[in-house]
N, C-alpha and C positions, 0 to 999 in steps of 0.2 A: 468739439466746443473749445473756445479759447480759454486760456488760463486767466483767472482774476488778477488784476494788476498788482494788488498787494502781495499775492503769492509769487509773482514774477520777481519782485524785489526782495523777498524774504530769504535771508541767508542762514536760517536756523539749521543746525546740523552740519554746517560747513566749518572748515578749519582754515585759518589764514595765517601766513607767516609774513611779517612786515619788517623789512630791514631798515635800519636807521629810524626805528619806531619809538625812540625815547622822547622825542620832542619835535617841534615844528610841523612840517607837512606830513611826515611819517606818522606822528601821533594823531594828527587830524584824520588821516585816512583810517588808521587803526580804530579810532573811536567810531567812525562811520560804519565800518564793517561789523564791529562789535554790537553797536546799537541796532543793526539790521539782523542780528541773531548769530553771527559767527563767533566761534571761539578764536581767540587771537593770541599768537605768540609774537612777542616783540624781541628784536635783537639789535644790539648796538655795542659799542666798545665799553661804555662805563656802567658798571653795575648800579651805583647809586641813582643815576638818572633813570635807568630802566625800572628799578624798584619803585621810584616815585611815580613814574608814568603808569605802571601797572596798578598801583594803588589808586591813582586818579581815575583810571578806567573802571576799576572795580566799584568805586563810589558811584559810578553812573550805571551800574548794573551789568557791566561787560565782564565776561569770563576771559581774563587776561593773564598770561604768564610771560616770563622773560628768560633770555639766555644772553649772557655777555660774551662777545666774540669780536674778532677783527675780521670784517667782511672782505678784506683784501687778501687774506691768507687761505689758500685752498683747503688745508686741513681743518681750519676753523669753520669754514663754510660747511664742509661735510659733517662736522660735529653738530652744528646747529640743525641741519636737516635731519640727521639721525636722531637727535634728542627730541626734536619736534614730533617726529613720527612715533617715537616711544611714548611721549606724553600725551599727544593728541590723537594719534592713530592714523592720520592722513594729512596731506596738504592739498586742499582744494584751490586755494587762492595764494598766489605769491605776489607780494608787492616789493619790487626792487627800488627802494628809495634811498638807501645809504649813499651818501655823497659828500664831497668836499669841494672847496674852491680856493683859489690863491690869486691875488691880484698883483700884477706887475707888468711893466712894458715888455713887449716881446723880446727886445734886444737885451733885456736884463733878466729874463725869466730863468730861474734856476731849474736845472734838469731834475733835481730831486723833487721839486714842486710839481713839475709836469708828470713825473712817474706816480707821485702820490695821488694826484687828481685822477689820472687815467685808470690807475689800479682800482681805486674805490668806486669811481663812477661808471666805468665800463666793465672792467674785469670781474668785479663782484656780481654784476647783473648776469654775466655769462655763467659764472660759477654757480650761483644760486639757481638759475634756470636749469642748467644741466643737472645739478644734483637733485633738485625737486622733481624734475621731469623723469629722470631715471628711477627714482625711488618711489614715486607716488602717482604722478599724473599719467605718464605713458602706460604703465601697466593697467591702469583703470580706464584709459581712453577718454579722460576728461580733465579739465583744469582751466584756470583763469590766471594769466600772468599780466600784471599791470606794472609797467616801467614808468618811473618818474623822470621825464626828460625836462625840458625848459624851453621857453621861447628863445633862449640864448642859443639853442641848437638849431634854430630855424634861419639864422642869419648872423651877420657880423655887426660890429659896432665900432664907430670911430672914437667913441668916448670912454666906454667901459673896457678896462685892461684885464680881460679874463680869457686869454687865448686857450689855456688848457681846459677850462670849464666849458667854454663854448664848443670846443672840438669834441670833448667827451659827450656832451649832450647831443651833438649832431650824430655821433656814433650810436648813442642810445636810440635815436630816431630810426636809423636804418637797421640796427639790431632788432628792433621791434618788428619792422616790416619783414625782414628775412626770416626771423623765427616764426612769425605768423604764417608765412608761406610754407615753411617746412613742417610745422606741427599742426597746422589746420586740419589736414586729412586724418590726423590722429586724435582729434577731439579737443584740442587745446586752443583757446583764443589768446592772443597776445596783442595788447594795446598799450599806448603810452598817454600819460597826462603831461601837458606842457604848461606848467604854471607861468604866469607873468610875475609881477612884483608882489610878493607877500612879505610882511614884516616877520622875520625869523632871526634867530641868532646868526645864521649864516649870511643873511643879507643886511644886517644892521649897519655895517661899514659902508656898503654901497648906497643904502638909502640915506645915510647921513651925508655922504659926499655929494650925491646928486640932488638931494632935497625931496622929502616926501610930497610936499605941496606941488612941486614942479612935476614930479612923476605922475601924480594924480591928475594934474591939469592936462597932461599929454595922453591920458587914457580916455577913450571915448565915454566910458561910464563914470569918469571923474572920481575914481577911487582905487585904492589898492585892494588886493585880496584880503579876506578876513578868515576867521577861524572856521567858517562853515562852507567856504566856496569850493572846496574840492570834494566835499562829502557826497553830494548827489552823483557827480560824475564817477567817483570811485565805486559806489554801490551799483550803478548802472553797469559798469564794465565787469564787476565781480559776480553779478547775479544772472539769473535766467533771462532777465529783461534785456541783457546785452548779448545773448547767445549767438546772434547773427552779425556781430560786430567784431572784426579782427583786422590787425594790421593798420589800425588807425591812430593818428596823433591828434588828441583833443586839446587845443589851446584853451586854458582857463585863465584869461589875461585881461578881462575887461574890455577887450577889443583892440589891444595894442597892436597885434599882428595884422589887424585889418587895415591899419594905416601906416605902421612902421614895421616892416618885416625884420624880425630879429631883435626888436626892442631898442 
């Protein structure tokens, strides 16, 4: 007999680790997983932001904790995974959302900016996946990894000067596919969300320069993403409802990539 649909999406008893979870899209995803029943561990660099985010989630009935750490440093990543296991007991769901961007023309792009973006956007996803896989998912033969990519990783742009960000998100796309292929036989699904334009602290400069109204007008749904638009997709990929989905890149972009590849 088939499983009731509400049970398929229920995350009760699951434990989720969300990187870059103190604000923006990471916090939105953490909220969704928590409201679906998961215990949530947030990590980011700044303790005050994490404390505020955890309190906000707790006010919504979510069991949320936090650990401040630099996701680009291997020792810090391992510390987060170890402490999460100590405090929650397991990691069923890993959301690799920690990220950074830097805007500049390619000919003027600083090497230190390139390294910063690549280390946080790509290296941290590898480090967290490796550490969580070794410590919790692979020994149990089950797990869900959700990487936050971007429509910027699906193509280039003649207008937006974000070479490191676009390159890093393209790497996240293929990292997702490669990891899904390798760990699928071991019971772990790996998928990516590719958001389009969402108003966040990271995108505020881009939205201001390009114009919110213009970007909305160029989107088939005539709007930007809001505070709820990643929630359903995240819960799908984290839950039993998505158990036969792996290696996929789901664009949540209002249809932008259906008409403009790469945004």
